[in-house]
Phi, psi and omega in degrees: 000315172305321177304313177301322188280321175297326182290321179297312182304318177302317174301315179301312186298319184289317183292321181297321180294314187296317175302314183302313181302320182295314186297315180305320181287327180279334173288325176281340186285151176287147188257135177280145177302337185265349187251129178258109185263122179295142179269140176227139178274160187299326182293316177295322182293325186288329179295310186294323182295310181303318179296326174285328179294320179293320176297313175310313182297318176299315185297318180298316178305311179302313181290330179293318180293323176296318183288322181299320182296316180297317183293325177291320180300311183296323180294323184285327178292320179299316178299318174300316175301314179294322177294322179297314180299322181292322177297318178301311177299321181293322178296321181296312179301317177299306179305307179307318177296317182295316185299318184300315178299319177294323178291311182302320174305303178306310182297326180292318184294315182296320181293323173299317179289320184297320176297324181293318176295316173306313176296319178298320179302310180299321178298319179290311176315307183305309178298320184299317177303316179299315181292321180300319179298318176294322186291318178302318181294323183288314188272351180057038179222140172283173181297315190288332178286319179294323178292322177298307183300320180291323182292321182294321176298318182293320180296315180298322184290320183288329178296319172297317175294321179291327172297316181296316181292324174301313181304307177297324174297317178297317172303312181297314179296319176300319178303308184292326178295315177308303178304318177296315181299319178299311185291334181286321177293319177300307182302317179301313182294316186290324176284348180239020181293134180217164175264160183224158173252159184282143177290145184215155174254356185228155175229131191258127179257130176254132184240150184288329192232134181285346179293332180297339178296325175293330173299314181297320179290319182075176180298119177057023177078014185289334180293313185291323186289315182300310181303316181283328183293313185285331179258346168085021185240170173253126180254116190257113180242093179250204187273003177295122188293134170059030181216140174233135184251132174249127185233123177196149176279340184268117186288336178290313178302318182294325178289328174298310185296324180289316183292321182295317180295321176299320179290324178295315184292322177293327186281325181086352180261109177241105178202160185314312183299317177294324181300314181294321176292320183284324172300316181294325184290315178301319178296323175297314180298318185287329169304318179297314178292332176294312177298325179291327173296317185290321181290322174296322173299311179304314179294316185293326181271353176098011185244098182260008182238027177291147174299155183301321182295315177297320178306306184299317177300318175291335174292329179292344183294344180299328187253011184242135181227153176228112189050044179076007176260120177287134185298328173298308174299313176305313183288323180288324180293318178296320177301321171298316177295314183292336179293316174299311180302315183291328177289323178289318180276004185052036176274183181277107187303306187302316173302309182300317182292309185293331179295313180296324181289333181260359193292337185237016181289332172305336175293334182246008177282148180293337182293139181233165176096004175226161175288156194296322187289332168297311175299320179297314179299322181287327174296317174300317182295334176298325184249341185232139172260036184254113181291328180289323178297308182296316181294322185293323178292306183289336184263014185278001176244017171074350183279354176226139181299138177283125183255004184209165177288325173305321176301318179293319184298310183300316172311306188292321178297315182300315187295315182298312179300318186275339183261358173306137175298129182093356183282320187229129174236132183238138182296136183297315184295323180294324182294316184287328180297319188287316179298314178299322182294320178303305182297318180299319177301322178293311191292338182278353177290142180289136172097359181275126179277305173199166186217153180219124175271122181237172178064044174062030177087003181275353174213145172239128181249114188252127181264120190253139176286125183288339181273346176261343185216142177257183186303322175296316182297333177294317172295316179296321179300311175300320177302303177305316178298313180302315185295319183289328171302312185295331181273340188238347189242152181243118187211158173273138171081226188224145176242121183270128178253121179238114177254126187239121180237122190216151177239127176240129178239119186245132177231158176233135177265120185251000000 
């Protein structure tokens, strides 16, 4: 406050001096004739400056009072806040002191209990050592010896128990696996059941008029010779009324011949030129049908990216039969069965389905000299780099080991599809001829006592006379029989040759 008063006095003095200096300058300056300047005495100037200074001092005092009051209020608020903080700190300090005291009390109690426990432990250890010494003296065995004996007894008991449990688990798993396998196979077979037609190597064409037979034969047989040459079939025109028979082992040739003959008979123009023209047209139409069949099979099985060569081979399945089972139906059935099995076994579904789709394409491939499943594997290897797929295709006739679960699935699906009642029909006479041919091949070998074709001709069992052939001769005999069967017989799959040589000596005690 005193500082403000001094400051105001200094300001008044400065203002008075400045006002006085200004008045002196005005008195000394020349005055214009047209301007009238009021005259003010020195005393009046000092009074005016004093009045102004007083006003400034009063204003400064007011501001000083306002500042002082604000400072007092702020100081009071700060004091109250500090008092509250001090109280909180005092409370916290009091709590910490109480907690510290409680913790120290607990630590003392724990130290006391720990000492008691250590003493009890030492007492127990001492008593245990005494008991062990008494036990050793009674049992006449050291601790290590008793421990070893106990371990061996426990191991024996546990091994017996584990063996029993393992055996029980194996029996339980085997029963459940058999039931699950039966349910799975029944479901797979029922979901893929289809009907089949009997296989045939001939096609019978019905004609309305017997006079048409002469047209078919032609002058000096030129029409029938041209027909057989262009189609590759045998056309049988005999005395059977209103019928002409087309004979050929190739179903596609037989189909081309049948379609051609029907078109020629409906048109009425039968001569070498029309025969050649009709055969060409029918072959082109048949190629379209084959391609459409292959595309339909690929679409139905979910493979829309197959190569064109594979598509055409699949289309030929429509005209190919195996023991009366059409390959289209057989293949689609296998794909359905494989899909069900692969889902249940958590195998690669796509690989299993594709292997079933391609497993028999070797039967319709132009390549010859190998068994069809090897040809199928080579064709698949040409377009796919999947080892599991190749093995599944090549191993489905059991002459190659299955290296993946997909191969086993293909084997199972093929067996289910082929063995289902009504799926395959074989002519009885052809069956008997094939069985006899196998037995004749075996019987003509030197040292063979008798032979039996079993499993529908899939295995031939040869009984060797032990006095005429030794073990080395038996091995050579099995090899020769297998090679002759390969060279002379036409059969599906694999034929197993088993030669058995044993010596029996029988005496009677009388």
